[in-house]
N, C-alpha and C positions, 0 to 999 in steps of 0.2 A: 383914480384907480377903482374900477368897479368890483364889488363883492361877488362871490359865487352866485348868491341868490339873484343879484341884479343881472349878471351875465345869463343866468338861466332864464330870467324873464325876457331878456332880449332875444335869446335863441328861440323861445317859444313864440314870440311875436313874429320872428322871421319865418318860423315853421308855418304859422297860420297864414301869413301873407303868401308864401310860395305855394302852399296847397291850394289857396284860393285862386292864384294865377293859373295853376295847373288845371283846376276845374273849368276856368274860363277858356283856356286853350282847347281842352277836350271838347267843350260845347262848340267852339269855333271850327273844330276839325270835322264837322258832321258830313262833309262831302267825301270823306275818305272811309274805306271799310274799317270796321272795328278791329279786325286782325292786324291791319297795317298800323293802326294807332297803338295797339298793344306792343308791336315790335319796337316802335320808336320809344315807347315808354320804358321798355325793358333795356334795350341796347344802350341808349344814351343815358339811362338811369345808372348804368354801371360806372360812368365817368366819375361822379363825385365819390362813390363808394371805393373805387380803386385806390384812391389816395390814403385810405384808412388802413390798408393792409400793411402790416409790419414788414419791413424789408426782408427779414429772415424767413418770411412766410410766402414770398412771392411765387416760389416754385411749387410749394406744397399747400397752398391756401385751401384747396378743395378737400383735404383729408378730414374725415369725420367718422365717428363710430355710431352716429345716430342718424343714419341716412333715411330710415323709414319715417322718423318724426319730421325731418326736413321735407321729405316728399309730401307728407300730409299738410304741413304748413304751406307749402308752395301751391298745392292743388286748391286748398281753401282760399288762399290769397288770390289765385287766378280766377276762381269763381266770383269772388267779391269784386275784383277789378272789372271783369267783363260786365257784371250787372250794373256797376256804377257808371261805367263809360256809356252804356246804352241809355241809362236813365238821364244822365247829364245832357245827352243830345236831344232827348225827346220831351223832357218835362221842364217846367220852370225851375230855374236855378235854386230859388229859395225853398221850393218844395223838396227837392232832392237833398239839399243840405240839412233841412229840418228833419227829414226822415232818417238821415244817416246818424243823427244824434241818438237814435234808439239803440245803438250798439251796446252801451253799458247794460241795458236791460237784458239783452240776450246773454251777455257775459255773466251776469248775476245768476240767471237760471241755469246755464250750462255748467257753471262752477260747482253747483251742487252735485252733478253727476260725474264730472270729469276731474274735479279737484277735491271732492268730498268736503266742500266747505259748508258750514252751517249758515243759513240765511234767516235772520230774525224778522220781527214784525215790521220794523221801519223800512228795511230794504224790500220786503214783499209789497208794502204799501207804495213805495216808490215805483216798483215794477208795474203795479196796477195803474197808477197815475200816468206813467209813461205810455202804456198801451192805449189808454183813453186818448192821449194826445195823438198817437199814431193813427187811431181810427178817425179822429177829427180831420187830420191832414189828408188822409187817404180816402176820404168819403167819396170824392168823384170817381176814384178807381173802383170802389165797391159798387157804386150805383151803375156805372157804365161797363162793369166787368173789364176794365182796362188793366191788362197785365203789367203795364209800365209802372204803375204805382207800387207794385210788389217788388220791383227790382231793387230799390234802395233797402228794402227789408231783407232781401237775399244778400245784399252787401253786408248788412248788419250781422246776419247769421254767420257769414263767411268770416268777417272780422272778429266775431266772438271766438270762433274756433282758432283763428290766427293768434289772437291775444293770449289765449290760454296755452296754446302750444309754445309760443315764444317764452312764456313764463317758465315752462318746463325746460326748454332748450337753453335758455340763458344761464342756467345753473352751471353749464359746462362749455357752452359754445359762445364765441364772441359775436357781438351784434353785427359786425361787418360781414361775417360768414353767412349768417341767417339772411341778411339782405342780398348778398351776392347770389345765393342759390335761387332766391325768388326772382330777381331781375333776369337771370339766365333762363329760368322757366318761362317767364312771359315773353322773352325774346324768341325762344324756340316755338312756343305756342303761336305767336304772331306769324313767324315764318311759315308754319304749317298751313296757313290760310292763303298762301300765294295762289294756289290753283283756283281758289274761289274768286279771284280777280282783285288785283291791286291797281291803284291809280298812280301813275308817275307824277310826283308833285313838282310844281314849278319851284323856283328858288325861294320865293317868299314862303310858300307852304312848307317847304323842306325845313326852313328855319323854325316855323311854328311847331311842326311835329317834333323836331329835335328838342325844342324847349319844353315840350311835355315831359320828355324823359329827364332832362336836366333839372327841371323844377321839382318833379316827383322824387328823384333821388336826393336832391338837396334838402327838400322838406323833411324827409325821413331822418336824415342826418342831423338837421337842426333840432328835431323833436327828441332824438336820442341824447344829444348833447345837453339839451335843456334839463331833461330828467336826471342826467348824470351830475350836473353842477348845482342844482337847487332843489329845495323841498317841493315835492309834487303839489302839495296843497297851495303853494303860492302861484304856480304857473298854469296848472290845468284849466282853471276857469277862462283863461285867455282864448281857449279853443273856440268859445262861442262867439268870438268876433267874426268867425267865418260866416255866420248867418248875416251879420251886418254887411259884409262885403258882397255876399250873394244877392242880397236885396238891392244894393247899389248897382252892381254890375248888371243884374237882370233888368233893372229899370232903364239904365242909361243905354245899354247896348241892344236889348231885345224888347224893350218896352213892356217888361213883365212887372205887373203890380201884384204883390202878394195879397191874397184875400184875408179877411178878418179871421176866418176859420183856420187858415194856415198859420197866422200869427199866434192865435190862441193855442192851437195844437203844438206849435213849436215851443211856446212858453211852458206847457205842461211837460214836454219831453225834456227840455233843459232843466226844469225844476227836479224832475225825477232823477236825472243823471247826477245833479249836484247832491241830492240826498244820498244816493248810493255812494258817491265819492266821499262825502263827509263821514259816512258810517265806516267806510274802509279805513279812513284816517283814524277814527276813534278806536277801532279794534287794534290797529297797529300800535297805538299809544298805550293800550291797556297792559297790565302785568301779564306775562306769558302764561302764568298758572291759572288765570281765570277761565271759566268754562261757560260763562253766560254770553249769549249772542243776541243782539237786538237789531 
């Protein structure tokens, strides 16, 4: 019989695997318009979430008194998703995944203004280290003025707003409701792009596009369940396995070999994220009355 921490570890591993598969499928779907992929990600992403709705809420699941905050979360999430879908299609997989690890850096900075959190020397140092890593990874984009390298950073900014908004919403709103509103939003946004031209998928591609939604929805649920069952400090570092998967998939399928600069930059970003993460754990363990922040 597995303990809660062991189950949490397993769910995090499943989350990393399914997110990695989703990234792979998104990159594979480059023949289809971005809006069409968004629709499949949203519509079929509803399937796993639907089973979490309590039976007594099936008819009134959409009721909320915090509609404005849900709307903001959905719009920021939509911005982040569009950015990462385009980036995954156009850039090497390892580059996109590496740059996406910068999200905690933006969360740390935004938390000062949106959550009135105090950020001390260690976390500011981590932010600096992380941004040096970002500059190293994105150097080709800066030199060639290639906007595609900025898309993963737009994803990070969007996810920073999403994370902070979910922190606020989760005090009163169930996770499944937050997830459902988001998946409905991206489904509607995707449908709105039909006039721009959709491509009728063949059966094989229909399955591929459907799996983008199913894996995306399932990965979010695995992630939520992992945090619910186990200590975050035990499972969060598993997220960085996604970079290993990205390097393997990128090499085997698209013959993408990450440069030394990409690996160095990714190492700095991961190091910065881990420092920020450890400092958050440290502050949560301190006596509530303390006022010192490092």
